[in-house]
C-alpha positions as a Markdown table, in Angstrom:
| # | Residue | x | y | z |
|---|---|---|---|---|
| 1 | Met | -12.6 | 37.5 | -4.4 |
| 2 | Glu | -12.7 | 33.7 | -3.8 |
| 3 | Gln | -13.0 | 33.0 | -7.5 |
| 4 | Lys | -9.9 | 35.1 | -8.2 |
| 5 | Gly | -8.1 | 33.2 | -5.5 |
| 6 | Lys | -9.1 | 29.9 | -7.1 |
| 7 | Glu | -7.9 | 31.1 | -10.5 |
| 8 | Gln | -4.5 | 32.1 | -9.0 |
| 9 | Ile | -4.1 | 28.7 | -7.3 |
| 10 | Glu | -5.1 | 26.9 | -10.5 |
| 11 | Lys | -2.4 | 28.9 | -12.4 |
| 12 | Leu | 0.1 | 28.2 | -9.6 |
| 13 | Leu | -0.6 | 24.4 | -9.9 |
| 14 | Met | -0.1 | 24.5 | -13.7 |
| 15 | Val | 3.2 | 26.4 | -13.5 |
| 16 | Tyr | 4.3 | 24.1 | -10.7 |
| 17 | Lys | 3.5 | 21.1 | -12.9 |
| 18 | Glu | 5.6 | 22.6 | -15.7 |
| 19 | Ser | 8.6 | 22.9 | -13.2 |
| 20 | Leu | 8.1 | 19.1 | -12.5 |
| 21 | Asn | 7.9 | 18.2 | -16.2 |
| 22 | Thr | 11.0 | 20.2 | -17.0 |
| 23 | Ser | 13.0 | 19.1 | -13.9 |
| 24 | Asp | 13.4 | 22.8 | -12.9 |
| 25 | Val | 14.6 | 22.8 | -9.3 |
| 26 | Ser | 14.7 | 26.6 | -8.9 |
| 27 | Lys | 11.2 | 27.1 | -10.2 |
| 28 | Ala | 9.8 | 24.2 | -8.2 |
| 29 | Val | 11.4 | 25.6 | -5.0 |
| 30 | Asn | 10.3 | 29.1 | -5.8 |
| 31 | Tyr | 6.6 | 28.1 | -5.6 |
| 32 | Tyr | 7.0 | 27.2 | -1.9 |
| 33 | Thr | 6.7 | 29.5 | 1.1 |
| 34 | Lys | 10.0 | 30.1 | 3.0 |
| 35 | Asp | 9.0 | 27.6 | 5.6 |
| 36 | Gly | 7.3 | 25.2 | 3.2 |
| 37 | Val | 7.2 | 21.4 | 3.7 |
| 38 | Phe | 7.5 | 18.8 | 0.9 |
| 39 | Met | 6.3 | 15.3 | 1.9 |
| 40 | Pro | 7.1 | 13.0 | -1.1 |
| 41 | Ser | 5.9 | 9.4 | -1.1 |
| 42 | Gly | 8.5 | 7.0 | 0.2 |
| 43 | Ala | 11.1 | 9.7 | 1.1 |
| 44 | Pro | 11.9 | 11.9 | 4.1 |
| 45 | Thr | 10.0 | 15.1 | 4.7 |
| 46 | Ala | 11.8 | 18.2 | 3.5 |
| 47 | Asn | 11.3 | 21.3 | 5.8 |
| 48 | Gly | 12.3 | 24.8 | 4.5 |
| 49 | Thr | 13.9 | 26.1 | 1.3 |
| 50 | Asp | 17.3 | 24.3 | 1.5 |
| 51 | Ala | 15.8 | 20.9 | 2.3 |
| 52 | Ile | 13.1 | 21.3 | -0.4 |
| 53 | Lys | 15.8 | 22.2 | -2.9 |
| 54 | Gly | 17.9 | 19.1 | -2.0 |
| 55 | Ala | 14.8 | 16.9 | -2.3 |
| 56 | Tyr | 14.0 | 18.1 | -5.8 |
| 57 | Glu | 17.6 | 17.9 | -6.9 |
| 58 | Phe | 17.6 | 14.3 | -5.8 |
| 59 | Val | 14.2 | 13.5 | -7.3 |
| 60 | Phe | 15.1 | 15.1 | -10.7 |
| 61 | Ser | 18.5 | 13.3 | -10.7 |
| 62 | Gln | 16.6 | 10.0 | -10.6 |
| 63 | Ile | 13.5 | 10.6 | -12.8 |
| 64 | Gln | 11.9 | 12.7 | -15.5 |
| 65 | Leu | 8.2 | 13.3 | -15.0 |
| 66 | Asn | 5.7 | 13.9 | -17.8 |
| 67 | Ile | 2.4 | 14.4 | -15.9 |
| 68 | Glu | -0.8 | 16.3 | -16.0 |
| 69 | Phe | -2.6 | 17.6 | -12.9 |
| 70 | Phe | -6.4 | 17.2 | -12.5 |
| 71 | Ile | -7.9 | 19.6 | -9.8 |
| 72 | Glu | -10.7 | 18.0 | -7.8 |
| 73 | Glu | -11.2 | 20.7 | -5.2 |
| 74 | Ile | -9.9 | 24.1 | -4.1 |
| 75 | Val | -11.0 | 25.6 | -0.8 |
| 76 | Ile | -10.0 | 29.1 | 0.4 |
| 77 | Glu | -10.3 | 30.5 | 3.9 |
| 78 | Asn | -8.7 | 33.9 | 4.2 |
| 79 | Asp | -5.0 | 33.5 | 3.6 |
| 80 | Ile | -5.0 | 29.7 | 3.7 |
| 81 | Ala | -6.2 | 27.3 | 1.1 |
| 82 | Phe | -6.0 | 23.7 | 0.1 |
| 83 | Ala | -6.3 | 21.7 | -3.1 |
| 84 | Ile | -6.9 | 18.1 | -3.7 |
| 85 | Thr | -5.6 | 16.9 | -7.1 |
| 86 | Thr | -4.6 | 13.8 | -9.0 |
| 87 | Ser | -1.9 | 13.5 | -11.5 |
| 88 | Lys | -1.4 | 11.1 | -14.3 |
| 89 | Gly | 1.3 | 10.5 | -16.9 |
| 90 | Thr | 4.7 | 8.8 | -17.2 |
| 91 | Thr | 8.0 | 8.7 | -15.4 |
| 92 | Leu | 11.3 | 8.1 | -17.2 |
| 93 | Ile | 13.7 | 6.3 | -14.8 |
| 94 | His | 17.2 | 7.6 | -15.6 |
| 95 | Ala | 19.0 | 4.5 | -14.2 |
| 96 | Thr | 17.3 | 2.0 | -16.4 |
| 97 | Gly | 15.9 | 4.1 | -19.3 |
| 98 | Asp | 12.4 | 2.6 | -18.6 |
| 99 | Thr | 9.3 | 4.7 | -18.9 |
| 100 | Val | 6.6 | 3.7 | -16.5 |
| 101 | Pro | 3.0 | 4.9 | -15.7 |
| 102 | Glu | 2.7 | 7.5 | -13.0 |
| 103 | Glu | -0.5 | 8.1 | -11.1 |
| 104 | Asn | -0.7 | 10.0 | -7.8 |
| 105 | Arg | -3.1 | 11.8 | -5.5 |
| 106 | Glu | -1.9 | 15.1 | -4.0 |
| 107 | Leu | -2.8 | 17.4 | -1.1 |
| 108 | Phe | -1.6 | 20.9 | -1.3 |
| 109 | Val | -1.9 | 23.5 | 1.4 |
| 110 | Phe | -1.3 | 27.1 | 0.3 |
| 111 | Glu | -0.6 | 30.3 | 2.2 |
| 112 | Lys | -0.4 | 33.9 | 1.0 |
| 113 | Glu | 3.2 | 35.2 | 1.2 |
| 114 | Asn | 3.8 | 38.8 | 0.1 |
| 115 | Asn | 0.2 | 38.8 | -1.2 |
| 116 | Glu | 0.9 | 35.8 | -3.5 |
| 117 | Trp | -0.3 | 32.2 | -3.2 |
| 118 | Lys | 2.5 | 29.8 | -2.5 |
| 119 | Ile | 2.7 | 26.1 | -1.6 |
| 120 | Ala | 3.0 | 25.8 | 2.2 |
| 121 | Arg | 2.6 | 22.0 | 2.4 |
| 122 | Tyr | 2.6 | 19.4 | -0.3 |
| 123 | Met | 2.1 | 15.6 | 0.1 |
| 124 | Phe | 1.5 | 12.9 | -2.5 |
| 125 | Asn | 1.2 | 9.2 | -2.8 |
| 126 | Lys | 0.7 | 6.5 | -5.4 |
| 127 | Met | -2.9 | 5.6 | -6.2 |
| 128 | Lys | -2.1 | 2.0 | -7.1 |
């Protein structure tokens, strides 16, 4: 059962990464629980679907990500789980046209919502 849960969370992380790399606000938001919390580095915390949608709209208006997630750990306890990941790739800054290296560490907390794993809390920060 736990192995199946880990596989589902790994899949969720990969489709979430694709929503980031394609700047797809609706998909990114859809992977969160209704009361999800997004805590981006250097920006205000976004609580709930509307705030998370606004945060991603802002982020994607500023940058285009091209990253890969590397999963270090997934722990599941009943209907709650967490994952520690790192990401590495590049960021295109729309204002300048510059492409810069991107490297972060992330903490995801997941909850089961309607029997499906979703992101309940997500925080990241720069590694360097």
